[in-house]
N, C-alpha and C positions, 0 to 999 in steps of 0.2 A: 500535453499537458501547456499552459499557459505561463507568459513570461512572469519570471522573478521580481522584484522590488529589490535594489539593494540595500544596505548597509553596511557601517562602518567594523569592521571585524575587529577593532582593536577596543573596540570597549571590553570586550568580552574577556572574562577573567585569564580564557588562555588559549589558544585555536580551536577553535570547533572542526571537531572528526567532518571529517566528510561521508557524505552516503550514496551510493551504487542511485544513478539516472537521477537526485534530488536538483533543485534549482539552489542555487545558493547566494542568497542577494548580498551587497557590498555596502550600499550608504539606503538606510532605507528609505528617507526625506532627498536621494539624490535622484536621476535621472536615470543612469542605465538602469536598464528594464528586459535588456541581452538575457538569452537562455544561455544557461553555464551547464556542461555536461562536466563531473568531479570522477576526480578518482576513487572506488567507492572503501569506506575504512574499513580497516580487517576484521571489527569486532560484527561491521553487517556481513562479511561473508561466509558466513556459516552454512558449513554442507545441512541440508535438510536432513539429511542421516543423524545427527543431531541435536532435533529437537524430536527424530523418533527412539532414539537410546534416553534422553532425559524424562520422556514419556513412560520409556517401563520401567526406568529404575525409582520414580515414584512411586509405580503401581505396586512395586517390589518394597518399596518401604515401608507402605502403607500396610500390607500384610506383615512383617514384621512388626506394627506396632500390638505390643501386649499391655495393657491396663494394669496401674501399679493400685490394687485393692487395700493397703494396707492401709494402718491409721497416719497421720501425718504426726512426727513427731516435732517435727519444725516447720513456720510457714512465714516466707518470706514475699511479700506485695509489693512491688515495686509501679508507682507509676507518674506514669510521663505527665505531668500538666499542660493540658490544653494538647497532647500529642496524638491529634486524630491522623485519619487516614493517607490525608495528602503529607502530615508531617513526617508518616513513615515513609512511606513514597523519595517525597524529599529527600529527607532525613539518608535511605538504603543511599540514593545515588550521590548525593554526597560525599557520603563514607566511602562508598567506589570510586568515585573520583580521587579521591585523597590517594587512594591507592593503586592511581596508576590505571584503573579499570574506567571502561565508559559511566558505569554504573548502577542500569536498570537492570542487569543480572546477580547484581550481588546483594548479599542476605544480612540482615541485622542481625543476631548472636538471638535473639526470640524470637525472629521468623521460621528458626526450625523447631522450635517447640513443635509437638508434636500435636497437640488439642491447643481448636483455637473458638470461638464466638465473639459475638457483637452483643456490643452493651446500649440500653437505652437510658438516656441520661438526663433525661429530664426531674426534674423538681416536683415536687407535689404541688408546687401553687404556681409555678415556670413552665411554659417552654422551652425554653432556652437555658440553661443550667450554669450556675456557678460552684467554685469548687470546695467550697463548705457542704453546700446540703449532698453533694453528690459523693465525698468525702465520707462526712456519717452514714450512707449506704450501703457502701461496700464493706466498712467497718460493723458495721452493727447488723444487717441485714433487714435495715430500716427506712426508709425514702421519709424527705425533710422536707424543709420549707428552705430557700436561696436566704444564704446569708447564715442559716441558724446551727450551732453546731452542739451534738451529742443529746438534744432534743428530738422529738417526736414533733410533728408536722400543725399540734395543737396547738405552740408554740409556732408565733406571727414573729415575722423579721421585723426588727426595728430597735429605738434608742430606747426598749419600752420594756418592763418585765410583767405588763401585767398578766402577760399569758403567761409564765414564766411561772414552775410549781416543778422542787425535786419529784413530782411524781411523775413528773415527764421526762426524765432524763432516759435515754437510749443506755444502752451495756452494750461497750463494742467486744471487738473479739481480742485488743489488748487487757480488758478487763477480766474478761474468760480465762485467758493466758495464766496471768497471773494463779488466778484460784485455785487452779492445775499447778501449781507449783513451778509454770516455769518462765525462763526469763523474758524480757522483751526491750525493743529500743527504739528509737525511728529516726531515721534524717533526712533531711532537706538540703537543700541550699536557698532556699528563704530563709523568711525569719519561722525558728521552730515555734512559734508560737501563731505563725500564717493558717490560713483556714485548715490546708490538708494533713500537717500533722498534727494541727489541736483538735481536729472532730477524734481522734484514737482519748482523748484524756480531756477534751474538755466541755463544759455545758453552759453556753451561752444561748443567748438569742438573738443578740449582733455581734458577726465574728469581728469588727476591727476595735473591741475593747481587750487589745493586745496588753496595755498595761493600764495603770490603775490612772494616769494622766486624762486616758483615752474616754476614763469615765466620769469627766469634771462636770458637774450640774446636773447629772442622773440622781433621779430619788426613786423612790421605792423599790432597790434593787439589792438589799441588804444578804438575799439568798446567793449572790452572783459576783462573784468576785472576778478579779478580771484574768487572763486568759496565761499572763505569765505566773501569778501565782495561784494559778489553780496547778498550772506545770509543777510546781515545786512543793509547794506544802500541800496538795491535793493528792499528789502522786510521786510520792518518794521510792517507789519503788519501780520505775524504769529506769532499769540499769544504765542502757546508752541515749544520748541527746547527742546528736552532730547536727551544724546547722547556723544560723547567721543570728542577730536579732537581740544582742551586747545591753541594747540599749532600754527592752522591757523591763529587763532585772538588775538594772542599777541605780541608786538612789544617784539623787539629782544633785548630791553635793558632790559625788565622784564623777572625778574626771575617766572620760574614758580611756582604758587600759592604752588602747592604737594611737586614735587620734588625738586623746587630749583635749578633747572636748567635749561638757556635757550637751546633752541633746535634751530637747522641749519633750519626748518622747520618756524622761526619764524618771524614774516616779520620785512621788510626793510624798507615800506613805510611809515615810523612812526608812523603811525597808530597802538591804542588801541581797536581792534574791540569789546571789549566787554565794554568799556568804551562810547566807538559809541552808543553802543544799550544801554548802562542806560541812558544817556545824553537824547536822542531822545526820552525816554518815560518819565522821567520828564518831558522836554519841553512839552510834550501830557498831563500831569497831572493824567498817567496811572501811575496804584497801579502795580508795577514790583518787582520781587524777582532774584535776580541772584546768583548759587548753584554751589558747586564744590564738595560736600561731601552727602552721607546718609544724615546726621545725620542736613547738613543743609537743604536738598530735604525735612525732613521727617517734619521739622518744617513752611514749608512751608504751610498756609492757603488758603488751594484753593476757599474757598467761598468771599473771599478780594484780589486775586491775578488776576489782568486779563493777565499780561504778566510773562513768566516763563522760564528763560534758563539755562540750567543745562547742564555742561560741565563737566563730570566726570573723565575725564583722560587725558593726552595729546596729545596722539594717539589715538585708539581704545581701548573700554571698557573690561575688564576680562572678559575671558568664567567665562561659570556660575558657572562649578563646583569648580573654583580657585579662585571665588568672594570673596571680603572682604564685608563680608556686617554689620560690623560694624560702628557706629560714623561716623570713621574716613576713610568709603568705599564709596561704588555705589550701588545706588538700583535697585533692578531684574526687568527687562523687564517689571513684571505685578503689581509691585510697578510705574513704570511710565505711564504707561495706567490707572490706576486707578486715579494718581493724574490729567494726561491730563485731560479727563475726566470731572473731576469733575470741573475744571476751562472751558472746553467748552462750556459746554453743561447749562451754564450758559444763552446761548445767546438765548434766544427764536425763530429766524432764522435758527437753528440748526449749526451744524457742519460738518469741513472734519476733517479726521485727519490719515494720515500715518503712519504703526507702522511697522518696520525692526527687526527681529531676524536676523542679521546680519552677528553672527561668526559662523552657522554655517556652510556657506563656506568658512572659513577662513581655522576654521579644518579640513574638506576637504582636502582643498587644499596640505596641511600637513599631512595627509593622519590619524589623530588622530581622529580615530572614536569615541571614548568615550566624547573627547571634544567635538564632532558634534551633540554626542545622549544627550548631557547633557542640550547644548541649545536648540536644541530642545524640550527637556522639557519644559525647562523655555518659549518658544515660544508658547509653548501648554498652559500653564499656564497663558501667558498674554490673549492669546485670549478666554481662558475661566475667565476671569475678564471681557473683553468687552461684553461677551455673559450675563456676570451677572445684569452688570449696563445697558444696555440697552434694547429696547423692538424691536421684529420685526416688531409692526407696523410703527414705523417708523424710523428704521434705517436698514440701511443695509450693513452687514458684509460679507467684502470676506475675503477670507483666499488662499492665490495663493503662488506661487515659480517664481524665476523670470527666472528658467535653472536648472538645474540637475547638476550630478558629474557621474563619471567615477565610482560609488560606486557600492557593489554588494552584494549581500548573496551567498556562495557556501555553494554546497557538503552538502548531506540531511540527518541532525543534527537531533536526535529525537528531538520530540516534548517537552518544555520547557526549549531545554538544551539552557546555559546561550549565550546572542544575542553577550555576548563583548568574550566569549570563545572557544577554539576548538573546531573543528567537533567532535563529540563522534560518528559516526560509519562511517566505513571506509572500508568496502570488498577489496579484494585483487586487483581487476580491476578496482576497481574504486579510486585509492591509487597515489598520487603525484611519480611522477620515483625517488626521489627517497628517500622515503621511511621515510618522516618528517613528521611530524606533520602541520595541518593550522588550522586558525581563517576559523571563518565562514564569517565574514568582512573584505573584499577584495577591491581594486584598479587596475584598470584597466595602473596607473601611479600614478608614482610620486616620491617623495624622497627616501621613505623607500620599494626600488628594489631589495635587497640584500636579499639572501633567509637564515634564521639562524631557527635553530631545537629546540624550545620552549620546549623542551621533558624539564619537571622541573624548567622551567621559569616563573619567576610572568609576568601573560599579566594583569594584574588588573591596571595597576596606568594610570593619567589621562594622562601621555603622551608619552605610547605605539602605537608606527605603527604598523597598520594592515601591511601586504605584500600589495606593489606595482607590478604589470607585465611587466610595461617599466619605466626604470630609469628617471626621468627631475627634474629637480628643484621645481617645482610645480607640484602638479598633480591638471589635467585641466576640467574644464566643460563636458558635456554631451549635446547630442543637442533633447533627445527625448523628447513627450510633457509631460507637467508637469501638477496637479490637479489644479484643483479651483474648490471651496467649497463654498459656500454661503447661507445668511439666511438673510427673511426681504423684505423690498419694491421690486417687479420685481426682486426677485433671482431666478425668475423660468427661468427668460432669457439664465441663463447657463447650457445646455442641450446636448449641444452633443461637438464635435471638434471643435474648434477657433481658430482662431487666437489670437494672446495673444493682441493686438488692443483693440481687442472688448471689453476686461473689462474695457479700460476708458470708450466708448460708453455706455456698462450696468448701472454706476458712472453718468453720466450725463442723459442717459438718462430716471432711474431709479429718478432722482432730477430735472426733468425737469430744467435745465440749464446748460449753455453751447451750442454746437450742439443741444441741442434738449430743449432750451431755452422755444418755440413756436411750439414744434413740438414731443413731448411727448405721444398726444392718449390718450390727459386728461379724454375726452372725453369717450371711447371706456371701460376706466380704470374705472370710476365711472360708468357706465354702470355694468361693471365686479363685483366692491364693492358690487352694489345694489342687485347680486343676482336673471339676471334674468335667466328666464329657454331659456334654449337652441332655440327655436326659436324667441325669442330676442334678445340671443346674437348673431345669428347665421344674422340676419338682420338689428342690430346697430340700433334700435329706440331705446327714448330716452322717453320711456313711462314704465308708472305702469306695472308691467311683465306679471297681469291677465291679465287685461283690451287690453294691445298689445295682447296676446294668443286669447284673445276674439274677438277681431277685425279680426284676421289674420283668424279666424277659420269661422267667417262669412264671410269675403270676399272672401275666398277659395268656398267656399259652393257655394254662388250666383255668380262665374264665373263658377264653376262647372253647375251648372242649365243653364247658358246663352250657354253653349260649348253644350250641347245638347239636347236645343232647335229648334226645328225644324218648322218655322212661316215666 
């Protein structure tokens, strides 16, 4: 082993755990290159038998898997915006290290889901996708163009309605769920009019038309209303709407109830959509609540509330690590999931719920790795809450991402090295040309492109920006596949690399509505629920398994005797 360069370990968020026979640098742009043999970190002294036992347990667990063939009464689609595999890995380590572990061995709540696959995220017109077209694919089963919402790829992206027509709208899982009499809801940490949540209810060629003010000067778009208008006026039966974005709902003569300010994004058409929402619910004699603080939200009784509108910020909600959790602040994503499920599950016909951890994406765009992982942690807690409150027998839960980011983990840090820290093992031939220390987490592009010497620098802050390779105003999305994790009815249909639009098909097929209302193979699924032996499963007979196999044996024996009878 060659001598290691050294760096100032004080720049790491916490003391780096040692690894057996590894060379630990002390100041990467320093002089000391002496070989250092250190005491092994306890996590790395695992007996080889551990891995043998773990492998055996995983095999036995695989043998116990039994697909759920029933109809999905409920569906929860969790979308971690920008949550690519690198984010999952870093998020796992981050959360594990928060618990005092080395981190690598930890599992997020959804990583234990029994069925997984990969999702190909490209848009119809782009190799690397955005959140609008990808969300449309997941909730409608039809791929779309970048930047468009609720329309087919026949509609071009842009500030024009030349290619738009109502006939080119897509129907989403939310629409189909409502047709079946189910309850529906959406939760996000972004504005509720932002790309991902808007994909389940809005139809527009331009995702940024969130308020009528965003459509100033646009002509020829009489058929297309702004997204906030569509949410309130065209979709009055969405029972739970929770997130940010008050500004697109308030009239421009009404100060924001929390900031006291009037945003330039507030409405010019004279409508106060929050008041319109309340008037509609009152006219229909529905129990409803509109809230904009955590204290008001906590006071809502889910057992007596039919409709809930929570708009907790003028624009996007706060990052989890910066969230005010007092009564004057904002609820967590997990708290919103809890309340929403309690309201929606009162419908005996079931529900459809979209949950977005939207600010993972925003943090990545600004090279804010710690804030991204903080929101990953909050997203995982929201999934955990959904697991606790539902059953695999009747609830399909899908956890996935819309796209990835050019976010990576670099170097060869020791096991248990702080994920938000500096790479602690750097041999000369692997050192940067400038001999300065570098972080484990990096970005291929983004605003934080200037090289900084981190020796002695505190890199633990929420707003610390990881190094980017190519300077840009915002970091970009990435184009590789993203993971799909699933449990519940028909979750085993996720099993390979799928087109992203396949997710929408599984939701509808598992629920027996929409495109699969009369074509969800109920007979075959009932046979599998009854546990037929292989002979019945193969031939698809709807009889008693024992009786069928007995009849099959007798029939086969008779046929064999006839075949060999010569007279």
